[in-house]
C-alpha positions as CSV (number, residue, x, y, z in Angstrom):
1,M,173.2,29.7,185.5
2,I,175.7,31.3,187.8
3,P,177.2,28.7,190.2
4,L,176.8,29.3,193.9
5,T,179.8,30.0,196.1
6,I,180.8,27.7,198.9
7,F,179.7,30.4,201.4
8,K,176.3,30.8,199.8
9,R,175.9,27.0,199.7
10,M,176.7,26.7,203.4
11,V,174.5,29.7,204.3
12,M,171.5,28.3,202.2
13,G,171.9,24.9,203.8
14,N,172.1,26.3,207.3
15,V,169.1,28.6,206.5
16,I,167.0,25.6,205.3
17,I,168.0,23.6,208.4
18,L,167.2,26.6,210.7
19,L,163.8,27.0,208.9
20,L,163.0,23.4,209.5
21,V,164.0,23.7,213.2
22,L,161.9,27.0,213.4
23,T,159.0,25.1,211.8
24,L,159.4,22.4,214.3
25,G,159.4,24.9,217.1
26,V,156.3,26.7,215.8
27,V,154.4,23.4,215.5
28,I,155.4,22.3,218.9
29,I,154.5,25.7,220.5
30,F,151.2,25.8,218.6
31,N,150.2,22.3,219.8
32,Q,151.5,22.9,223.3
33,T,149.3,26.0,223.4
34,R,146.3,24.0,222.4
35,L,147.2,21.3,224.9
36,Q,147.7,23.9,227.6
37,K,144.3,25.5,226.7
38,V,142.5,22.1,226.9
39,T,144.3,21.3,230.2
40,S,143.4,24.8,231.6
41,E,139.8,24.3,230.7
42,I,139.8,20.9,232.4
43,V,141.4,22.2,235.6
44,F,140.2,25.8,235.8
45,K,136.7,25.6,234.3
46,H,135.2,22.1,234.2
47,Q,136.8,20.9,237.4
48,E,135.9,24.1,239.1
49,S,132.3,23.8,237.8
50,I,132.0,20.4,239.5
51,I,133.5,21.8,242.7
52,V,131.2,24.7,242.8
53,G,128.3,22.5,241.7
54,D,128.9,20.1,244.6
55,R,129.1,23.0,246.9
56,I,125.8,24.3,245.6
57,L,124.2,20.9,245.9
58,D,125.4,20.5,249.5
59,S,124.4,24.0,250.4
60,F,121.0,23.5,248.9
61,T,120.6,20.3,250.8
62,S,121.5,22.2,254.0
63,L,119.1,25.0,253.0
64,V,116.2,22.5,252.6
65,K,117.0,20.9,256.0
66,F,117.1,24.3,257.8
67,G,113.8,25.1,256.1
68,E,112.2,21.9,257.3
69,K,113.5,22.4,260.8
70,Y,112.2,26.0,260.8
71,F,108.7,24.7,259.8
72,L,108.8,22.1,262.5
73,S,110.1,24.2,265.4
74,K,109.4,27.8,264.3
75,D,112.8,28.6,265.7
76,M,114.1,31.9,264.2
77,D,117.7,30.6,264.6
78,Y,116.9,28.0,261.8
79,Y,115.4,30.7,259.7
80,N,118.4,32.9,260.1
81,R,120.7,30.1,259.2
82,F,118.4,29.4,256.2
83,L,119.0,33.0,255.1
84,D,122.8,32.8,255.5
85,V,123.0,29.6,253.4
86,N,120.8,31.3,250.8
87,L,123.2,34.2,250.5
88,A,126.1,31.8,249.9
89,L,124.0,29.9,247.4
90,E,123.3,33.1,245.5
91,K,127.0,33.8,245.2
92,D,127.8,30.3,244.1
93,F,125.0,30.3,241.5
94,I,126.6,33.5,240.0
95,I,130.0,31.7,239.9
96,F,128.5,28.6,238.5
97,K,126.7,30.5,235.7
98,G,130.1,31.7,234.4
99,L,131.4,28.1,234.3
100,M,128.7,26.9,231.9
101,G,130.3,26.2,228.6
102,T,127.7,24.5,226.4
103,D,124.1,25.5,225.5
104,E,122.8,22.4,227.1
105,Q,124.5,23.3,230.4
106,K,123.3,26.8,230.2
107,N,119.7,25.6,229.7
108,L,119.9,23.2,232.6
109,F,121.4,25.9,234.7
110,I,118.5,28.3,233.9
111,E,116.1,25.5,234.8
112,S,117.9,24.7,238.0
113,L,118.0,28.4,239.0
114,A,114.3,28.8,238.2
115,A,113.4,25.8,240.4
116,F,115.7,27.2,243.2
117,N,114.1,30.6,243.0
118,G,110.6,28.9,242.9
119,Y,111.6,27.0,246.1
120,L,112.7,30.2,247.8
121,A,109.4,32.0,246.8
122,W,107.4,29.1,248.1
123,F,109.4,29.1,251.3
124,E,108.9,32.8,251.9
125,E,105.2,32.4,251.3
126,K,104.9,29.4,253.7
127,A,107.1,31.1,256.3
128,S,104.7,34.0,256.6
129,E,101.7,31.6,257.0
130,I,103.2,29.4,259.7
131,Q,103.5,32.4,262.1
132,T,99.7,32.3,262.5
133,E,99.2,28.5,262.4
134,E,99.7,26.4,265.5
135,K,100.1,23.0,263.7
136,I,101.8,22.3,260.4
137,N,101.1,19.3,258.2
138,M,104.7,18.2,257.3
139,D,103.5,15.7,254.7
140,F,101.8,18.4,252.9
141,F,104.8,20.7,253.3
142,L,107.2,18.0,251.8
143,K,104.8,17.2,249.0
144,E,104.6,20.9,247.9
145,S,108.4,21.5,248.1
146,A,109.4,18.3,246.4
147,P,109.1,19.5,242.8
148,F,111.3,22.4,243.4
149,I,113.8,20.4,245.3
150,N,113.9,17.5,242.9
151,T,114.1,19.9,239.9
152,T,117.0,21.9,241.4
153,A,118.9,18.8,242.4
154,G,118.1,16.9,239.2
155,T,119.3,19.6,236.9
156,L,122.5,20.1,238.9
157,E,123.2,16.3,238.6
158,K,122.6,16.5,234.8
159,I,125.0,19.4,234.6
160,F,127.6,17.3,236.6
161,V,127.1,14.4,234.1
162,I,127.6,16.7,231.1
163,T,130.7,18.3,232.7
164,R,132.2,14.9,233.5
165,G,131.6,13.8,230.0
166,I,133.3,17.0,228.7
167,I,136.2,16.4,231.0
168,T,136.6,12.8,229.7
169,E,136.5,14.0,226.1
170,K,139.1,16.7,226.8
171,I,141.4,14.3,228.6
172,N,141.2,12.0,225.6
173,L,141.8,14.9,223.3
174,S,144.8,16.0,225.4
175,R,146.2,12.5,225.1
176,Q,145.8,12.6,221.4
177,M,147.4,16.0,221.2
178,S,150.3,14.7,223.3
179,H,150.8,11.8,221.0
180,Q,150.5,14.1,217.9
181,I,153.1,16.5,219.4
182,L,155.4,13.6,220.1
183,F,155.0,12.2,216.6
184,V,155.5,15.6,214.9
185,T,158.5,16.3,217.0
186,L,160.1,13.0,216.3
187,F,159.3,13.2,212.5
188,T,160.5,16.8,212.1
189,T,163.6,16.1,214.1
190,V,164.5,13.0,212.1
191,F,163.7,14.8,208.8
192,T,165.8,17.9,209.9
193,V,168.7,15.7,210.8
194,L,168.5,13.7,207.5
195,F,168.1,16.8,205.4
196,G,171.0,18.4,207.2
197,I,173.1,15.3,206.5
198,I,172.1,15.3,202.8
199,I,172.9,19.0,202.4
200,T,176.3,18.5,204.2
201,I,177.1,15.4,202.0
202,F,176.1,17.2,198.8
203,N,178.2,20.3,199.6
204,A,181.1,18.3,200.8
205,R,181.0,15.9,197.8
206,S,180.8,18.8,195.3
207,I,183.8,20.5,197.0
208,T,185.9,17.3,197.5
209,K,185.2,16.1,194.0
210,S,186.2,19.4,192.5
211,I,189.3,19.5,194.7
212,A,190.2,16.0,193.7
213,Q,190.1,17.0,190.0
214,L,192.3,20.0,190.8
215,Q,194.7,17.7,192.8
216,K,194.9,15.4,189.8
217,K,195.6,18.3,187.5
218,T,198.3,19.5,189.9
219,K,200.0,16.1,189.7
220,E,199.8,16.2,185.9
221,I,201.4,19.7,185.9
222,S,204.1,18.4,188.2
223,R,204.9,15.8,185.6
224,G,205.2,18.6,182.9
225,H,201.7,18.2,181.3
226,F,200.2,21.6,180.9
227,E,196.9,20.8,179.3
228,E,193.9,22.9,180.4
229,I,191.3,21.6,182.8
230,Q,187.8,20.8,181.5
231,T,185.0,22.8,183.0
232,I,184.5,21.7,186.7
233,Q,181.0,21.5,187.9
234,G,181.1,22.8,191.5
235,P,181.1,25.9,193.7
236,K,182.0,29.2,192.1
237,E,185.3,29.4,194.0
238,I,186.4,26.0,192.6
239,Q,185.3,27.0,189.1
240,D,187.2,30.3,189.4
241,L,190.2,28.3,190.7
242,S,190.0,26.0,187.7
243,L,190.0,29.1,185.4
244,D,193.1,30.2,187.3
245,F,194.6,26.8,186.8
246,D,193.9,27.1,183.1
247,A,195.6,30.5,183.0
248,M,198.5,29.0,184.9
249,C,198.7,26.1,182.4
250,R,198.7,28.5,179.5
251,R,201.4,30.6,181.2
252,L,203.5,27.4,182.0
253,K,203.1,26.5,178.3
254,E,204.4,29.8,177.4
255,L,207.3,29.6,179.9
256,D,208.0,26.1,178.5
257,S,208.1,27.5,175.0
258,L,210.2,30.4,176.3
259,K,212.6,27.9,177.8
260,A,212.9,26.2,174.4
261,D,213.3,29.5,172.7
262,F,215.9,30.4,175.2
263,V,217.9,27.2,174.6
264,S,217.5,27.7,170.8
265,H,218.4,31.4,171.1
266,V,221.5,30.8,173.3
267,S,222.5,27.9,171.1
268,H,222.3,30.0,168.0
269,E,223.8,33.1,169.5
270,L,226.7,31.1,171.0
271,R,227.3,28.4,168.4
272,T,227.5,30.8,165.4
273,P,230.4,33.0,166.7
274,I,232.1,30.0,168.4
275,T,232.0,28.1,165.1
276,S,233.4,31.1,163.2
277,I,236.1,31.6,165.7
278,K,237.0,27.9,165.7
279,E,237.2,27.8,161.9
280,A,239.2,31.0,161.6
281,S,241.6,30.0,164.3
282,T,242.0,26.5,162.8
283,M,242.9,28.0,159.5
284,L,245.4,30.4,161.1
285,S,247.0,27.6,163.2
286,K,247.4,25.5,160.0
287,G,249.2,28.3,158.2
288,F,246.6,29.2,155.7
289,Y,247.2,32.4,154.0
290,S,250.7,32.7,155.6
291,Q,251.8,34.4,152.4
292,E,248.8,36.7,152.3
293,P,248.9,39.1,155.2
294,R,245.6,40.8,154.1
295,K,243.7,37.5,154.3
296,Q,245.2,36.8,157.7
297,K,244.2,40.2,158.9
298,E,240.6,39.5,157.7
299,L,240.6,36.3,159.7
300,F,241.9,38.1,162.8
301,C,239.2,40.8,162.4
302,L,236.6,38.0,162.0
303,I,237.7,36.4,165.2
304,H,237.7,39.8,167.0
305,E,234.2,40.6,165.7
306,E,232.8,37.2,166.7
307,C,234.4,37.4,170.1
308,N,232.7,40.8,170.6
309,R,229.4,39.3,169.4
310,L,229.8,36.3,171.7
311,L,230.6,38.7,174.6
312,N,227.7,40.9,173.8
313,S,225.3,37.9,173.8
314,A,226.6,36.7,177.1
315,M,226.5,40.2,178.7
316,R,222.9,40.7,177.4
317,I,221.8,37.5,179.1
318,L,223.7,38.4,182.3
319,D,222.1,41.9,182.2
320,Y,218.7,40.4,181.8
321,S,219.3,38.1,184.8
322,K,220.4,41.1,186.9
323,M,217.3,43.0,185.8
324,E,215.0,40.2,186.7
325,A,216.7,40.0,190.1
326,K,216.5,43.8,190.4
327,Q,220.3,44.0,190.9
328,M,221.1,46.1,187.9
329,E,222.9,49.4,188.8
330,Y,222.0,52.6,187.0
331,H,224.2,55.7,186.9
332,C,221.7,58.5,186.1
333,I,222.7,62.1,185.3
334,R,221.0,65.0,183.6
335,H,220.9,64.7,179.8
336,N,219.3,66.3,176.9
337,L,217.3,63.4,175.5
338,S,217.5,64.6,171.9
339,D,221.3,64.5,171.9
340,V,221.2,60.9,173.2
341,I,218.7,60.0,170.4
342,R,221.0,61.5,167.8
343,K,223.9,59.3,169.0
344,S,221.9,56.2,168.5
345,I,220.7,57.3,165.0
346,L,224.3,58.1,163.9
347,K,225.3,54.7,165.1
348,L,222.6,53.0,163.0
349,A,222.7,55.3,160.0
350,P,225.1,53.0,157.9
351,L,222.6,50.1,158.4
352,S,219.7,52.2,157.2
353,H,221.7,53.4,154.2
354,K,222.7,49.8,153.4
355,K,219.1,48.7,153.4
356,Q,217.9,51.8,151.6
357,I,215.6,52.9,154.4
358,S,214.9,56.5,155.3
359,L,215.9,57.1,158.9
360,E,214.5,60.5,160.1
361,F,214.5,62.3,163.4
362,L,211.8,64.9,163.6
363,P,213.2,68.1,165.2
364,P,212.3,68.3,168.8
365,P,211.1,71.5,170.5
366,S,213.9,73.9,171.5
367,D,212.7,74.1,175.2
368,L,212.6,70.3,175.7
369,P,213.1,69.6,179.4
370,E,216.1,67.5,180.5
371,V,215.9,64.0,181.9
372,S,217.9,62.1,184.5
373,I,219.0,58.9,182.8
374,D,221.8,56.3,182.5
375,E,222.9,57.3,179.0
376,D,224.4,53.9,178.0
377,R,221.2,52.1,179.0
378,I,218.9,54.5,177.2
379,I,221.1,54.2,174.1
380,E,220.7,50.5,174.4
381,V,216.9,50.9,174.4
382,L,217.1,53.2,171.4
383,D,219.4,50.8,169.5
384,N,217.0,47.9,170.2
385,L,213.9,49.9,169.0
386,I,215.5,51.5,166.0
387,G,217.4,48.3,165.1
388,N,214.2,46.3,165.2
389,A,212.4,48.9,163.0
390,L,215.2,48.8,160.4
391,K,215.2,45.0,160.6
392,F,211.5,44.6,159.7
393,T,211.0,47.6,157.4
394,P,211.3,46.7,153.7
395,A,213.6,48.5,151.3
396,K,212.5,52.0,150.3
397,G,210.6,52.2,153.6
398,E,211.0,54.7,156.4
399,V,211.6,54.9,160.1
400,V,210.7,58.1,162.0
401,I,211.8,59.0,165.5
402,S,210.3,61.8,167.5
403,C,210.7,63.2,171.0
404,L,208.0,65.5,172.5
405,A,206.8,66.6,175.9
406,S,203.6,65.1,177.2
407,D,200.5,67.2,177.9
408,S,201.3,67.3,181.6
409,D,205.0,68.4,180.8
410,K,206.1,65.8,183.4
411,K,207.3,63.2,180.9
412,L,209.0,63.1,177.6
413,V,207.5,60.7,175.0
414,V,209.8,59.1,172.4
415,T,208.3,57.3,169.4
416,V,209.9,55.0,166.9
417,E,207.6,54.4,164.0
418,D,208.1,52.2,160.9
419,N,206.0,51.2,157.9
420,G,206.9,47.5,158.2
421,P,204.5,44.4,158.3
422,G,202.9,45.5,161.6
423,I,201.8,43.3,164.4
424,K,198.4,41.8,165.2
425,L,196.5,43.4,168.1
426,E,196.6,40.2,170.2
427,Y,200.4,40.1,170.0
428,L,201.2,43.7,171.0
429,E,201.9,42.9,174.7
430,K,203.7,39.6,174.0
431,I,206.5,41.3,171.9
432,F,207.9,42.4,175.3
433,Y,208.2,38.8,176.6
434,K,211.7,37.3,176.7
435,F,212.7,35.1,173.9
436,K,209.2,35.5,172.4
437,Q,208.7,35.2,168.7
438,I,205.6,36.5,167.0
439,D,204.5,35.2,163.7
440,N,203.0,38.2,161.9
441,G,201.5,36.0,159.1
442,L,203.6,37.6,156.5
443,G,206.6,35.2,156.7
444,T,208.5,37.2,159.3
445,R,209.1,36.1,162.9
446,M,208.9,39.2,165.2
447,G,210.5,40.0,168.5
448,T,213.2,37.4,168.7
449,G,215.6,37.6,171.6
450,L,215.9,39.8,174.6
451,G,216.0,43.3,173.1
452,L,212.5,44.5,173.8
453,S,212.3,42.7,177.1
454,I,215.5,44.4,178.3
455,S,214.2,47.7,177.0
456,K,211.1,47.4,179.1
457,Y,213.1,46.7,182.2
458,I,215.3,49.7,181.6
459,I,212.4,52.1,180.9
460,K,210.5,50.8,184.0
461,A,213.7,51.3,186.1
462,H,213.8,55.0,185.0
463,G,210.2,55.5,186.1
464,G,208.7,55.4,182.6
465,D,206.5,53.2,180.6
466,I,206.8,51.5,177.2
467,W,204.1,50.1,174.8
468,A,203.4,49.4,171.2
469,Q,200.8,50.5,168.7
470,S,200.4,48.8,165.3
471,Q,198.2,48.5,162.3
472,Y,198.6,45.1,160.8
473,S,200.4,45.1,157.4
474,K,200.9,48.9,157.7
475,G,203.5,49.5,160.4
476,T,204.4,49.6,164.1
477,K,205.0,52.4,166.5
478,I,206.9,51.8,169.8
479,L,206.5,54.5,172.4
480,F,208.2,55.0,175.7
481,T,208.2,57.8,178.3
482,L,210.8,59.2,180.7
483,P,210.1,61.6,183.6
484,V,211.6,65.0,183.2
485,V,213.8,66.7,185.8
486,L,211.8,69.4,187.6
């Protein structure tokens, strides 16, 4: 399972919290919409139906009174007012019909409207009759109109009762919904806050715990303990950082080993010639071989050689320090590289003859381009490479040097190939480390000292590159390139 990065953890945590907040908002909006709908129905529908119904009932009462007065007085003014009220009632009945919500209300409205229309029909019939009659029996009139009046008013009252009941129910429902909204809001808010705290604590703890382990490891490194860190369970950045710490620890181990190798190398390189010089000078100071000039000359030659060896070791270390500090000066001029290679081969020919190793320089092309180099430094590189090849090649073996132009003709490629013990693939890069010794598994320690490391610095300073190719137990080939002069 691929660990999540700190960024992804924070984004996921915030997204979850935002989703919870969004859910809270949706729930609140949904419930508020329902509550608003219920409230609107109470205010704009049911309350309006009661207002319109009361107005209808009052108008109907006025209509009945104007009708009775008209029958008593036969005054046309009452009749006209009766008609005006009737027009207003017809409009209110149309409005009132649209405010009926339940089937029961609609049925009662139909019954009330039928009774009202029946009263109007009865009134028109009686109004045409009273024009010819001189005296009207009001008791009979009231008795005939009573069923229409009572039915109309009674059904309207029933509608009012139903509407008030609906209003009461919806008010109670709105209260329940308000409580529900409050509860959901509080619960979701508390849950969101708690979940956000949990996510924050989890992310912070995973990060701080990992950092604490790295901090502990840093203290161990500061004390000189370069052991690798165990796998840290945490964000990807912390795990990558722990891998970098492991790489750093491995490198610090290598550097610590290099330091030990350096001390050992310097001790050996300096102690051996100093010891020889001390012993030879002691013998001379005590008059040994005073009667044998030849022996004394040999001791003086030994002292001279060991002094040169000591000086070369010190200069090599100083040169390497300058190279690392990028303070080494190079005096480059145009040269034919094949001539430089021959000088190095001639210098090492006696050693190859002594070890019975064939030292061969393959003839380079006649049109080989020139290079701009510091001759002394390039000879130093060639001495290191050819010297190492002779050192690790067994008797009756061979060392082959070649110099060719690359395919692009912008660089010359020099190879030094031997048929010695070879180097394992995983050690090819390490042979260029300073003071690095490679165990080839055949009883030979490879790459001791600074030779290859210095060679790499020199080649890089000339704008070239150097690398190694090897077949284990079959031989090694060192190659380096130098840019040609265009």
